[in-house]
C-alpha positions as CSV (number, residue, x, y, z in Angstrom):
1,X,126.9,91.7,139.1
2,X,129.8,93.9,138.5
3,X,129.3,97.4,139.9
4,X,132.2,99.9,140.3
5,X,132.5,102.9,142.5
6,X,131.1,105.9,140.6
7,X,132.4,109.4,140.4
8,X,130.2,112.1,142.1
9,X,129.1,113.3,138.7
10,X,128.0,109.8,137.7
11,X,126.2,109.2,140.9
12,X,124.3,112.5,140.5
13,X,123.4,111.7,136.9
14,X,122.3,108.1,137.8
15,X,120.1,109.2,140.7
16,X,117.7,110.7,138.2
17,X,117.0,107.3,136.7
18,X,117.3,104.6,139.4
19,X,116.0,104.4,143.0
20,X,119.3,103.1,144.4
21,X,122.7,103.8,143.0
22,X,124.5,100.9,144.7
23,X,122.0,98.5,146.3
24,X,121.1,95.1,144.8
25,X,117.4,96.0,144.3
26,X,116.2,99.1,142.5
27,X,113.7,100.4,140.0
28,X,114.6,102.1,136.7
29,X,112.4,105.2,136.0
30,X,112.2,108.5,134.0
31,X,113.8,106.9,130.9
32,X,112.0,106.5,127.5
33,X,110.6,103.0,127.1
34,X,112.5,102.3,123.9
35,X,115.9,102.4,125.6
36,X,115.1,100.0,128.5
37,X,114.8,96.7,126.5
38,X,118.3,97.2,124.9
39,X,119.7,98.0,128.4
40,X,118.1,94.8,129.7
41,X,119.3,92.6,126.8
42,X,122.9,93.5,127.5
43,X,122.7,91.9,130.9
44,X,121.8,88.5,129.5
45,X,125.3,88.2,128.0
46,X,127.3,90.7,130.1
47,X,128.1,90.6,133.8
48,X,127.6,94.3,134.5
49,X,124.9,96.1,136.5
50,X,122.0,97.6,134.7
51,X,123.1,100.9,136.2
52,X,126.4,100.8,134.3
53,X,124.5,100.0,131.1
54,X,122.3,103.0,131.7
55,X,125.3,105.3,132.2
56,X,126.8,103.9,129.0
57,X,123.7,104.8,127.1
58,X,123.5,108.3,128.7
59,X,127.2,109.1,128.0
60,X,128.0,107.5,124.7
61,X,125.5,109.4,122.5
62,X,122.6,106.8,122.6
63,X,120.5,109.4,124.5
64,X,120.5,113.2,124.8
65,X,120.9,113.5,128.6
66,X,119.4,117.0,128.7
67,X,116.1,115.6,127.4
68,X,115.6,113.5,130.5
69,X,117.0,115.5,133.4
70,X,114.1,116.9,135.5
71,X,113.7,120.6,134.9
72,X,111.0,121.4,137.4
73,X,111.6,122.8,140.9
74,X,108.7,121.0,142.7
75,X,110.0,119.4,145.9
76,X,109.9,115.6,145.6
77,X,108.3,115.2,149.1
78,X,105.4,117.5,148.1
79,X,104.8,115.6,144.8
80,X,104.8,112.2,146.6
81,X,102.3,113.4,149.2
82,X,99.9,114.6,146.5
83,X,100.2,111.3,144.7
84,X,99.5,109.4,147.9
85,X,96.4,111.4,148.5
86,X,95.1,110.6,145.0
87,X,95.9,106.9,145.3
88,X,94.4,106.6,148.7
89,X,91.1,108.1,147.4
90,X,90.8,106.1,144.2
91,X,92.7,102.9,144.9
92,X,92.1,102.5,148.7
93,X,88.6,104.0,149.2
94,X,87.0,103.1,145.9
95,X,88.9,99.9,145.1
96,X,89.9,101.2,141.6
97,X,92.6,98.6,141.1
98,X,92.9,99.3,137.4
99,X,95.0,102.4,138.3
100,X,97.6,100.0,139.8
101,X,97.4,97.9,136.6
102,X,98.2,101.0,134.6
103,X,101.4,101.7,136.6
104,X,104.2,100.1,134.7
105,X,107.4,99.5,136.6
106,X,110.9,98.3,135.8
107,X,112.4,96.3,138.6
108,X,116.0,95.1,138.7
109,X,117.2,92.4,141.2
110,X,120.9,91.6,141.3
111,X,122.6,88.7,142.9
112,X,119.7,86.5,143.9
113,X,119.9,82.7,144.0
114,X,118.9,80.7,141.0
115,X,116.5,78.9,143.3
116,X,114.6,82.0,144.2
117,X,114.6,83.5,140.7
118,X,112.9,80.5,139.3
119,X,110.2,80.6,142.1
120,X,109.6,84.3,141.4
121,X,109.0,83.7,137.7
122,X,106.2,81.3,138.6
123,X,104.6,83.6,141.1
124,X,102.7,85.6,138.4
125,X,102.4,84.8,134.7
126,X,101.9,88.3,133.4
127,X,105.3,90.1,134.0
128,X,108.1,90.0,131.4
129,X,111.5,88.8,132.7
130,X,115.0,88.8,131.3
131,X,117.8,87.0,133.2
132,X,121.5,86.8,133.5
133,X,122.4,83.7,131.4
134,X,124.6,80.9,132.6
135,X,124.6,79.7,129.0
136,X,126.6,82.7,127.8
137,X,128.6,83.8,130.8
138,X,130.9,82.1,133.2
139,X,130.0,82.7,136.9
140,X,132.8,83.4,139.3
141,X,133.5,81.5,142.5
142,X,132.0,84.3,144.7
143,X,128.7,84.1,142.9
144,X,126.9,82.1,145.6
145,X,124.0,83.0,147.9
146,X,124.8,81.7,151.4
147,X,121.4,81.2,153.0
148,X,120.8,83.4,156.1
149,X,119.3,80.3,157.9
150,X,122.9,79.0,158.2
151,X,124.0,81.9,160.4
152,X,124.5,80.6,163.9
153,X,125.1,77.1,162.5
154,X,128.8,77.0,161.8
155,X,129.0,73.3,161.1
156,X,126.3,73.4,158.4
157,X,127.6,76.6,157.0
158,X,131.1,75.0,156.6
159,X,129.6,72.0,154.9
160,X,127.6,74.2,152.6
161,X,130.6,76.2,151.5
162,X,132.6,73.0,151.0
163,X,129.9,71.6,148.7
164,X,129.7,74.9,146.9
165,X,133.5,74.9,146.3
166,X,133.4,71.3,145.2
167,X,130.7,72.1,142.7
168,X,132.6,75.1,141.4
169,X,135.9,73.2,141.2
170,X,133.9,70.6,139.1
171,X,132.5,73.4,137.0
172,X,136.0,74.9,136.3
173,X,137.4,71.5,135.5
174,X,134.5,70.6,133.2
175,X,135.0,73.9,131.3
176,X,138.6,73.1,130.8
177,X,138.1,69.5,129.7
178,X,135.1,70.3,127.5
179,X,137.0,73.2,125.8
180,X,139.9,70.9,125.0
181,X,137.5,68.1,123.8
182,X,135.4,70.5,121.6
183,X,138.6,72.0,120.1
184,X,139.3,68.5,118.7
185,X,135.7,67.4,118.0
186,X,134.2,70.6,116.5
187,X,135.0,71.7,113.0
188,X,135.7,75.3,112.2
189,X,133.0,76.9,110.1
190,X,134.0,78.4,106.7
191,X,135.6,81.7,107.2
192,X,135.6,81.4,111.0
193,X,138.5,83.0,112.8
194,X,140.4,81.3,115.6
195,X,138.9,83.8,118.1
196,X,135.3,83.2,116.9
197,X,135.9,79.4,117.0
198,X,137.2,79.6,120.5
199,X,134.3,81.8,121.6
200,X,131.8,79.4,120.1
201,X,133.2,76.3,121.7
202,X,133.6,78.1,125.0
203,X,129.9,78.9,125.0
204,X,129.2,75.2,124.6
205,X,131.6,74.3,127.4
206,X,129.9,76.9,129.8
207,X,126.5,75.6,128.8
208,X,127.3,71.9,129.7
209,X,129.6,72.6,132.7
210,X,126.9,74.5,134.5
211,X,125.1,71.2,135.3
212,X,127.6,70.9,138.2
213,X,126.5,74.2,139.8
214,X,124.1,74.5,142.7
215,X,120.8,76.4,142.7
216,X,122.5,78.6,145.3
217,X,124.5,80.2,142.3
218,X,123.7,83.9,142.0
219,X,121.8,85.3,139.1
220,X,120.2,88.6,138.3
221,X,117.0,89.6,136.5
222,X,115.0,92.5,135.3
223,X,111.2,92.5,135.1
224,X,108.6,94.8,133.6
225,X,105.3,94.6,135.4
226,X,102.5,96.7,136.8
227,X,102.0,97.7,140.4
228,X,99.2,95.2,141.0
229,X,101.3,92.2,139.9
230,X,104.2,93.5,141.9
231,X,102.1,93.5,145.0
232,X,101.0,90.0,144.3
233,X,104.7,88.9,143.9
234,X,105.7,90.7,147.1
235,X,103.0,89.0,149.2
236,X,104.2,85.6,147.9
237,X,107.8,86.5,148.7
238,X,106.9,87.3,152.3
239,X,105.1,83.9,152.5
240,X,108.0,82.1,150.9
241,X,109.9,79.7,153.3
242,X,113.3,81.2,152.8
243,X,114.8,84.3,154.5
244,X,116.3,85.3,151.2
245,X,112.8,85.8,149.8
246,X,111.5,87.8,152.8
247,X,114.6,90.1,152.7
248,X,114.0,90.6,148.9
249,X,110.4,91.5,149.5
250,X,111.4,94.2,152.1
251,X,113.9,95.7,149.7
252,X,111.3,95.8,146.8
253,X,108.8,97.6,149.0
254,X,111.4,100.1,150.3
255,X,112.6,100.9,146.7
256,X,109.0,100.8,145.2
257,X,107.8,103.4,147.7
258,X,110.2,105.9,146.1
259,X,108.4,105.9,142.8
260,X,105.0,104.4,143.5
261,X,103.8,106.0,146.7
262,X,100.8,104.0,148.2
263,X,100.8,101.6,145.2
264,X,102.5,99.0,147.4
265,X,100.1,99.1,150.3
266,X,98.8,95.5,150.1
267,X,102.0,93.6,150.6
268,X,101.2,91.6,153.7
269,X,100.6,87.9,152.9
270,X,97.1,86.7,153.9
271,X,96.6,83.9,156.4
272,X,95.7,81.6,153.5
273,X,99.0,82.3,151.7
274,X,101.0,81.7,154.9
275,X,99.4,78.4,155.8
276,X,98.1,76.7,152.6
277,X,101.4,75.2,151.4
278,X,102.3,73.5,154.6
279,X,98.8,72.2,155.1
280,X,98.6,70.6,151.7
281,X,102.2,69.3,151.9
282,X,101.2,67.4,155.0
283,X,98.1,66.0,153.3
284,X,100.1,65.0,150.2
285,X,102.1,62.4,152.3
286,X,99.2,59.9,151.6
287,X,100.4,59.5,148.0
288,X,102.3,56.2,147.5
289,X,104.9,55.4,144.9
290,X,103.8,53.7,141.7
291,X,105.3,52.5,138.4
292,X,104.8,56.0,136.8
293,X,106.6,57.7,139.7
294,X,109.7,55.5,139.1
295,X,109.5,55.5,135.3
296,X,112.7,56.3,133.4
297,X,110.6,58.1,130.8
298,X,111.3,61.8,130.9
299,X,108.2,62.8,128.8
300,X,104.8,61.2,129.3
301,X,101.5,62.4,127.7
302,X,99.1,62.3,130.6
303,X,96.0,63.8,129.1
304,X,94.7,65.8,126.1
305,X,91.4,67.4,125.0
306,X,89.3,64.8,123.2
307,X,90.9,61.8,124.9
308,X,88.3,59.0,125.4
309,X,85.8,61.1,123.6
310,X,83.9,60.7,120.4
311,X,85.5,64.0,119.2
312,X,89.2,64.0,118.4
313,X,91.5,67.0,119.0
314,X,91.2,67.9,115.3
315,X,87.3,67.8,115.6
316,X,87.4,70.2,118.5
317,X,89.7,72.7,116.7
318,X,87.5,72.6,113.6
319,X,84.4,73.2,115.8
320,X,85.9,76.3,117.2
321,X,87.0,77.5,113.7
322,X,83.5,77.0,112.3
323,X,81.8,78.6,115.4
324,X,84.0,81.7,114.9
325,X,83.2,82.2,111.2
326,X,79.7,80.7,110.7
327,X,77.8,82.7,113.2
328,X,75.8,79.6,114.1
329,X,75.3,78.0,117.5
330,X,77.9,75.6,118.9
331,X,75.4,72.8,118.9
332,X,74.8,73.4,115.1
333,X,78.5,73.4,114.6
334,X,79.0,70.2,116.6
335,X,76.4,68.3,114.5
336,X,78.0,69.5,111.3
337,X,81.5,68.3,112.3
338,X,80.0,65.0,113.5
339,X,78.7,64.4,110.0
340,X,81.8,65.7,108.2
341,X,84.2,63.3,106.4
342,X,87.9,63.3,107.0
343,X,88.5,65.1,103.7
344,X,86.2,68.0,104.7
345,X,88.0,68.3,108.1
346,X,91.4,68.3,106.5
347,X,90.4,71.0,104.1
348,X,89.3,73.3,106.9
349,X,92.4,72.7,108.9
350,X,94.6,73.2,105.9
351,X,93.0,76.5,105.1
352,X,93.4,77.6,108.7
353,X,97.2,77.2,108.5
354,X,97.9,77.9,104.9
355,X,100.7,80.5,104.3
356,X,101.5,80.5,108.0
357,X,105.1,81.7,108.5
358,X,107.8,81.1,111.1
359,X,106.8,84.3,113.0
360,X,103.1,83.8,112.8
361,X,100.9,82.6,115.6
362,X,97.9,80.2,115.2
363,X,94.4,81.6,115.5
364,X,92.5,81.6,118.8
365,X,90.5,78.5,117.9
366,X,93.6,76.4,118.5
367,X,93.5,77.3,122.2
368,X,90.5,75.0,122.5
369,X,92.8,71.9,122.6
370,X,95.2,71.2,125.5
371,X,97.9,68.7,126.0
372,X,99.2,67.7,129.5
373,X,102.6,66.2,129.9
374,X,104.5,64.9,132.9
375,X,108.2,65.8,132.5
376,X,111.2,64.7,134.5
377,X,113.8,67.2,133.5
378,X,117.0,68.8,134.7
379,X,116.9,72.0,136.7
380,X,118.9,73.6,133.8
381,X,116.2,72.5,131.4
382,X,113.4,73.6,133.8
383,X,114.8,77.1,134.2
384,X,114.4,77.6,130.4
385,X,111.0,75.9,130.2
386,X,109.4,78.1,132.9
387,X,109.9,81.2,130.8
388,X,107.2,80.1,128.5
389,X,104.6,82.2,130.3
390,X,101.5,81.2,128.2
391,X,102.0,77.6,129.4
392,X,100.6,76.4,132.8
393,X,103.0,74.5,135.0
394,X,102.7,72.5,138.3
395,X,105.9,71.4,139.9
396,X,107.3,70.2,143.2
397,X,110.3,71.5,145.0
398,X,113.9,70.8,143.8
399,X,115.0,67.4,145.0
400,X,117.6,64.7,144.5
401,X,115.0,61.9,144.3
402,X,114.5,61.9,140.5
403,X,118.1,61.2,139.4
404,X,120.2,63.6,137.3
405,X,121.2,64.4,133.7
406,X,124.7,64.1,132.3
407,X,125.2,66.2,129.2
408,X,126.3,64.2,126.1
409,X,129.4,66.3,125.6
410,X,130.6,65.5,129.1
411,X,130.1,61.8,128.4
412,X,132.0,62.0,125.1
413,X,134.8,63.9,126.8
414,X,135.0,61.1,129.3
415,X,134.4,63.6,132.2
416,X,131.2,62.1,133.7
417,X,133.0,61.2,136.9
418,X,133.9,64.9,137.6
419,X,130.2,65.8,137.4
420,X,129.0,62.7,139.4
421,X,131.4,63.4,142.2
422,X,130.1,66.9,142.6
423,X,126.5,65.7,142.5
424,X,127.1,63.0,145.1
425,X,128.6,65.6,147.5
426,X,125.6,67.8,147.0
427,X,123.2,64.9,147.7
428,X,124.9,64.0,151.0
429,X,124.4,67.6,152.3
430,X,120.9,67.7,150.8
431,X,119.9,64.7,153.0
432,X,121.3,66.3,156.1
433,X,119.7,69.7,155.4
434,X,116.4,68.0,154.7
435,X,116.3,66.8,158.2
436,X,117.8,69.8,160.0
437,X,116.9,72.8,157.8
438,X,114.4,71.7,155.1
439,X,113.9,75.1,153.7
440,X,117.6,75.3,152.9
441,X,118.0,71.9,151.2
442,X,116.9,73.1,147.7
443,X,119.9,75.5,147.6
444,X,122.3,72.5,147.2
445,X,120.4,70.8,144.4
446,X,122.5,71.0,141.2
447,X,121.4,72.0,137.7
448,X,121.8,68.4,136.7
449,X,119.2,67.1,139.1
450,X,115.8,66.3,137.7
451,X,112.5,67.8,138.7
452,X,109.0,66.5,138.1
453,X,106.8,69.0,136.2
454,X,103.3,68.9,134.8
455,X,103.1,71.0,131.6
456,X,99.6,72.0,130.5
457,X,99.7,73.7,127.2
458,X,97.0,74.7,124.7
459,X,97.9,74.1,121.1
460,X,98.5,77.8,120.5
461,X,101.0,77.9,123.3
462,X,102.7,74.6,122.3
463,X,103.0,75.8,118.7
464,X,104.8,78.9,119.9
465,X,107.0,76.8,122.2
466,X,107.9,74.2,119.5
467,X,108.6,76.9,117.0
468,X,111.4,78.3,119.4
469,X,112.7,75.1,120.9
470,X,112.6,72.5,118.1
471,X,115.5,74.3,116.3
472,X,119.3,73.9,116.2
473,X,119.6,77.2,118.0
474,X,117.8,75.8,121.1
475,X,119.8,74.3,123.9
476,X,120.1,70.6,123.5
477,X,118.4,69.6,126.7
478,X,115.1,71.5,126.1
479,X,115.3,70.7,122.4
480,X,115.3,67.0,123.0
481,X,112.3,67.2,125.4
482,X,110.5,69.5,122.9
483,X,110.8,66.9,120.1
484,X,109.6,64.1,122.4
485,X,106.5,66.1,123.2
486,X,105.9,66.9,119.5
487,X,106.2,63.2,118.7
488,X,103.6,62.3,121.3
489,X,101.2,64.8,119.8
490,X,101.8,63.3,116.4
491,X,100.7,59.9,117.7
492,X,97.3,61.1,118.9
493,X,96.7,64.0,116.5
494,X,99.0,63.8,113.5
495,X,97.1,66.4,111.5
496,X,97.8,69.0,114.2
497,X,101.6,68.4,114.2
498,X,102.2,68.9,110.5
499,X,102.5,72.7,110.8
500,X,104.4,72.9,114.1
501,X,108.1,73.5,114.5
502,X,108.0,75.7,111.4
503,X,111.3,77.5,111.9
504,X,113.1,74.2,111.6
505,X,111.2,73.1,108.5
506,X,111.5,76.5,106.8
507,X,115.3,76.5,107.3
508,X,115.5,73.0,105.9
509,X,113.6,74.0,102.8
510,X,115.8,77.1,102.1
């Protein structure tokens, strides 16, 4: 991310609010909570460091600086020592981990690979992430993580850089071709200026051209989390197969100790964490290919609550609704639902969702039904999907074995060959790295390559997901998959699908 040399006055001011003025990993602290989300949101669409956004807020009138500059004369070292003694007594000696859960932290990580950022977001479901967006911004050629494992291997490093440059050349060419195509194919909206029209089609061009980029492309993210969850993520980073992850873990601990003394004491991965993945990967080699593995279907409904049961998904939701409001035993509720006709069930379900709006969530009873899908989706799609943190995902490593996606606009612009050429170059290096440096091979997978994912969502979580992704505002790739999942739910439980994707329906009605 862009970070300029600061003036001595700016450095002194910023030191009050971040743990490192220039490094790629740091914590934001001592600012009011209400200002941090707007600072974070700017990064999604602006390639500037969080620190510059903080300075902007401190100097343009958003905040009164004098309200937040420390006024006490207590030496920092003395304060840290007292805090350590308190934490060692209550957290270490008495195991009072709720103290660590109460310690909210704001971590910023700049210029990490897209590969690692995705893995981090899956390490713990509770933290809240916001990430630099390839959909809205155009990365520059220098935005690439060169894996440390390539040091001392000049031939492989040279091949890696060649593949990166090929992919970036393809990206730039696709942006150019797509922009020219969209200028012809897209109609200007009423009252839209030339500048706004160009910005709109440029965004679409960036969005589709990024399918040529590698998972080694740099990104940045901010995350709000408590100290207990941070320790969990750090342990998993130390156990991660890449050197990039281990270096990041060291930097997080170094910076975290500045504001959370002794909170980051349990950061060494356990023997279990270090060995379990390799152990199970070796055992998984017994699985043979079958028709489902080679299926061209990108969305398959694998299982759902009530499948092969006398009770349908609708029955189960109604049972949980009646249990909640009747005060009777679940067995009594079950017998009642078994004897109930379809009209009676429909009435209960209708009442449970009547007046529900586009920003409402379903009641807890809808969490009783789950749907499990197998997805074969692009890395670009997957990186959006994994942000739905109430959904449970199982996924393998990035690979070239499942084929790739070509965005429709690229096909319409007759530019598929540009993308395919970049993909083929990445695949050749992937095969070589898989043999010589397997932990590095995922870095050269492109955003276009497909990954196999199991998505296990309860109805509450899927309703929230569909409400966001089954809309025109959603990116086309994830929108297409979302509608396919919704259609599969309609086939097995049509009554449960009538109220989902409300944002799309409400806009259509207006």
